PAMAR-369843 format. One line per 2 residues: number of its first residue (from 0); their letters; for each residue x, y, z of C-alpha. Coordinates in steps of 0.25 Angstrom, whole numbers. Example, Ala and Ser with C-alpha at 12.3 -4.5 7.8 and 13.67 -1.06 7.14 Angstrom:
! residues 2
0	AS	49,-18,31 | 55,-4,29 .
***
This chain:
! residues 353
0	MK	12,38,101 | 0,43,108 .
2	HH	6,57,109 | 13,62,97 .
4	VS	26,71,99 | 20,81,90 .
6	GD	7,89,91 | 6,90,76 .
8	RN	-8,86,71 | -1,79,59 .
10	AY	6,69,68 | 4,55,62 .
12	DR	8,40,63 | 4,32,51 .
14	CI	6,19,44 | 3,14,30 .
16	FH	3,0,24 | 3,-5,10 .
18	AF	-1,-19,5 | -2,-22,-10 .
20	DH	-1,-34,-19 | 10,-36,-30 .
22	AG	0,-38,-41 | -5,-24,-40 .
24	RA	-20,-27,-36 | -21,-20,-23 .
26	LL	-14,-10,-14 | -18,-8,1 .
28	VA	-14,5,8 | -17,6,23 .
30	GL	-13,15,34 | -16,20,48 .
32	GV	-12,33,55 | -13,40,68 .
34	YP	-13,55,70 | -11,58,85 .
36	NT	-13,73,85 | -26,72,78 .
38	GV	-31,60,85 | -34,52,72 .
40	ID	-31,38,68 | -34,33,54 .
42	AY	-31,22,44 | -34,19,29 .
44	AT	-33,7,19 | -34,8,4 .
46	LR	-34,-4,-6 | -31,-1,-20 .
48	TG	-36,-12,-30 | -39,-9,-44 .
50	DR	-46,5,-45 | -52,4,-31 .
52	LH	-46,9,-18 | -53,4,-6 .
54	AV	-51,13,6 | -53,12,21 .
56	RA	-50,24,30 | -53,25,45 .
58	SD	-50,36,56 | -53,37,71 .
60	AL	-48,44,83 | -34,40,88 .
62	GD	-34,33,101 | -23,31,111 .
64	DR	-19,17,107 | -8,19,96 .
66	MR	-7,4,94 | -21,3,89 .
68	LE	-19,5,74 | -33,4,70 .
70	VG	-44,13,65 | -58,9,59 .
72	PL	-56,-4,51 | -41,-2,49 .
74	RV	-30,-8,58 | -15,-10,58 .
76	TV	-10,-20,68 | 5,-21,71 .
78	DE	8,-36,73 | 23,-34,73 .
80	PL	29,-21,73 | 36,-17,60 .
82	RR	33,-31,54 | 18,-35,54 .
84	FT	5,-28,54 | -10,-31,52 .
86	LS	-18,-22,43 | -33,-23,43 .
88	CA	-45,-16,38 | -58,-22,43 .
90	AD	-69,-24,33 | -81,-15,32 .
92	PA	-94,-24,35 | -102,-14,27 .
94	DP	-92,-16,15 | -87,-30,14 .
96	DG	-80,-26,1 | -72,-15,7 .
98	LS	-57,-14,10 | -53,-24,22 .
100	FD	-40,-31,24 | -32,-39,34 .
102	LT	-17,-39,31 | -4,-42,38 .
104	WT	8,-33,34 | 22,-39,36 .
106	GD	35,-31,35 | 46,-38,27 .
108	FP	57,-27,29 | 61,-18,40 .
110	AL	54,-5,41 | 61,7,35 .
112	WE	62,21,40 | 59,31,29 .
114	PH	66,45,30 | 61,55,39 .
116	HL	50,62,32 | 49,78,34 .
118	QR	40,88,26 | 38,103,29 .
120	TG	27,112,24 | 34,126,25 .
122	GR	41,126,38 | 31,116,45 .
124	LT	34,101,46 | 22,94,40 .
126	LE	27,80,39 | 37,72,47 .
128	GR	36,57,46 | 44,45,50 .
130	RF	41,33,42 | 45,18,40 .
132	VQ	41,9,29 | 41,-6,28 .
134	AG	38,-17,17 | 32,-31,19 .
136	RC	20,-40,15 | 6,-41,18 .
138	TG	-4,-53,20 | -19,-54,22 .
140	AI	-31,-49,14 | -38,-37,8 .
142	TA	-52,-35,4 | -58,-24,-4 .
144	GG	-69,-23,-15 | -73,-37,-14 .
146	ER	-59,-42,-17 | -49,-49,-7 .
148	FE	-34,-48,-8 | -26,-59,-2 .
150	VT	-13,-52,3 | -1,-61,3 .
152	AG	13,-59,5 | 21,-60,-8 .
154	EW	10,-54,-16 | 7,-42,-7 .
156	TG	17,-31,-1 | 16,-22,10 .
158	TR	22,-9,14 | 20,1,25 .
160	DR	25,13,32 | 23,20,46 .
162	SW	25,35,48 | 23,45,58 .
164	GV	26,60,61 | 18,72,55 .
166	RP	10,71,42 | 0,81,38 .
168	IP	-15,78,42 | -26,86,34 .
170	GE	-33,97,40 | -22,106,45 .
172	EP	-23,121,40 | -11,122,30 .
174	GR	-8,137,33 | 4,140,25 .
176	AA	7,126,21 | 0,128,7 .
178	ES	12,138,4 | 22,127,6 .
180	RP	16,116,-2 | 27,108,-10 .
182	EG	27,109,-25 | 28,94,-26 .
184	FH	30,81,-18 | 35,68,-24 .
186	WL	34,56,-15 | 39,41,-16 .
188	WI	37,31,-5 | 41,17,-11 .
190	PM	42,4,-2 | 47,-8,-10 .
192	RF	47,-22,-5 | 55,-33,-12 .
194	DD	57,-47,-6 | 70,-44,0 .
196	RF	70,-29,2 | 62,-16,4 .
198	VM	66,-4,-3 | 60,10,1 .
200	VV	60,23,-7 | 55,36,-2 .
202	VQ	56,49,-10 | 50,63,-8 .
204	ED	53,75,-17 | 49,89,-18 .
206	AD	44,96,-31 | 58,97,-37 .
208	GY	63,83,-33 | 70,87,-20 .
210	RT	69,75,-11 | 64,76,3 .
212	LN	63,61,6 | 72,50,1 .
214	QA	73,35,4 | 78,23,-3 .
216	QL	81,11,5 | 82,-4,4 .
218	VR	78,-13,16 | 81,-27,18 .
220	EG	78,-36,31 | 91,-37,39 .
222	RR	99,-28,31 | 103,-13,32 .
224	DV	94,-4,23 | 100,1,10 .
226	QL	99,15,5 | 96,16,-10 .
228	GW	100,30,-13 | 91,41,-19 .
230	PR	79,35,-26 | 74,41,-39 .
232	TE	61,36,-45 | 56,37,-59 .
234	IA	41,36,-59 | 32,33,-72 .
236	YR	19,40,-69 | 6,37,-76 .
238	PG	5,48,-87 | -4,60,-82 .
240	TR	-2,56,-67 | 8,55,-56 .
242	HP	4,40,-54 | 17,31,-55 .
244	ES	16,19,-63 | 30,14,-62 .
246	AV	43,19,-57 | 58,16,-55 .
248	VH	65,19,-42 | 80,22,-43 .
250	LT	89,18,-31 | 103,16,-28 .
252	DP	110,6,-20 | 122,10,-10 .
254	TG	132,6,-21 | 125,16,-31 .
256	KP	119,5,-39 | 106,10,-45 .
258	LE	93,2,-41 | 80,3,-49 .
260	IG	66,-1,-43 | 55,-2,-53 .
262	VE	41,2,-48 | 28,-4,-54 .
264	VL	16,3,-48 | 5,-8,-45 .
266	VS	-7,-1,-37 | -9,13,-33 .
268	SP	-16,19,-21 | -17,34,-20 .
270	LA	-16,37,-5 | -25,49,-7 .
272	VG	-37,40,-10 | -42,32,2 .
274	AG	-29,32,10 | -30,46,16 .
276	YP	-17,52,11 | -17,66,6 .
278	PA	-23,72,-2 | -35,63,1 .
280	GD	-48,70,0 | -57,60,8 .
282	WQ	-48,57,20 | -34,59,25 .
284	HG	-26,53,36 | -27,60,50 .
286	TW	-40,67,48 | -51,66,58 .
288	QG	-63,58,53 | -70,56,66 .
290	RD	-70,43,74 | -71,29,68 .
292	WT	-71,34,54 | -70,24,43 .
294	DR	-71,26,28 | -71,16,17 .
296	RV	-71,19,2 | -67,14,-12 .
298	YD	-60,23,-22 | -61,21,-37 .
300	LS	-47,25,-42 | -50,22,-57 .
302	DP	-52,37,-60 | -40,45,-54 .
304	AA	-48,58,-56 | -57,53,-45 .
306	HP	-46,54,-35 | -39,67,-38 .
308	LA	-32,68,-25 | -25,55,-27 .
310	GY	-15,61,-36 | -10,71,-26 .
312	GV	-7,60,-15 | 3,49,-14 .
314	TD	-1,35,-20 | 4,22,-16 .
316	HS	7,12,-27 | 10,-2,-25 .
318	AR	21,-6,-34 | 30,-17,-39 .
320	FT	45,-14,-38 | 57,-20,-45 .
322	LD	72,-20,-40 | 84,-28,-45 .
324	GR	75,-39,-50 | 66,-39,-37 .
326	TG	51,-36,-37 | 45,-29,-25 .
328	HG	32,-22,-21 | 29,-9,-13 .
330	IF	23,5,-14 | 26,16,-23 .
332	EH	20,28,-16 | 21,40,-24 .
334	GS	16,54,-24 | 20,66,-33 .
336	FG	13,79,-31 | 15,93,-37 .
338	RH	29,96,-44 | 40,85,-45 .
340	DP	51,89,-54 | 58,76,-55 .
342	SG	45,69,-60 | 41,81,-70 .
344	FA	29,85,-62 | 28,100,-63 .
346	GP	16,102,-54 | 4,96,-47 .
348	TS	-3,93,-60 | 9,87,-67 .
350	TA	9,73,-71 | 17,62,-78 .
352	R	16,63,-93 .
***
């Protein structure tokens, strides 16, 4: 992994972890990425609790030791590959009320390959990602804003993914890329953990609803995965926004029997605020910040107008799911930008009624 097969500056290798309670009090999102052709390693963690989003971000020069998954106060330790990890964020001595945590993340189901993800802008390959996803449980403790959250199995759920390939990093001249911008983009990434099964749904659609990425799969320990057809999702948005409050995911088992999964959104964390995902204005992944850069801040999310870019980025929602009498928990990750005919969105400023 020291020398990447491609010289593309946008080459990357990144992971993301989620930890969230079933009562809807808190949602932790944490990740770490390396960018071998720009020589950057960075990491982030955000905790949404109430109207506050506590964020820690760190960046540094990438070293030669690819097994050292640590930057600033943030660290990921692989205790057992594809099974158990330690996630930690050291406390800031100057701010004892700031975000810190020490968690054990344990996978309860085998990791699942997602479809090969390809996107082109004009004729140029701008995104090629391979990714797997996994669901499990978390234990440990999180501290932020003077409050301590005891993270216990059975009351908290964990999801994660790992992806690598080519993904745009800010700072490159767009050239003619602006002429090839899509009219619309609609995205759903939904890992759902139940006691005895894991269900994964991925959907990506163009402005007219043409699907460019599709997955609906059931995972159980010791059994072959089951494909669940062509997922359709009915989303109830908050009026005047594209913020989902609830949804129904329609699936089909191999015999043709319809399956319905109910979705209740619990806590929402916009990835463009604090977590470094585009179109964040203060920091984005893979950008050179200098050596030993660490940034801590707290965002007030009570006024959506204070974060105008959040609505143009993907948001992770912790959610409660129901399926055939089972109750599960997971992430309802969603972003819908520009035109999307199936949702009735006519353009960039169109919202739900």
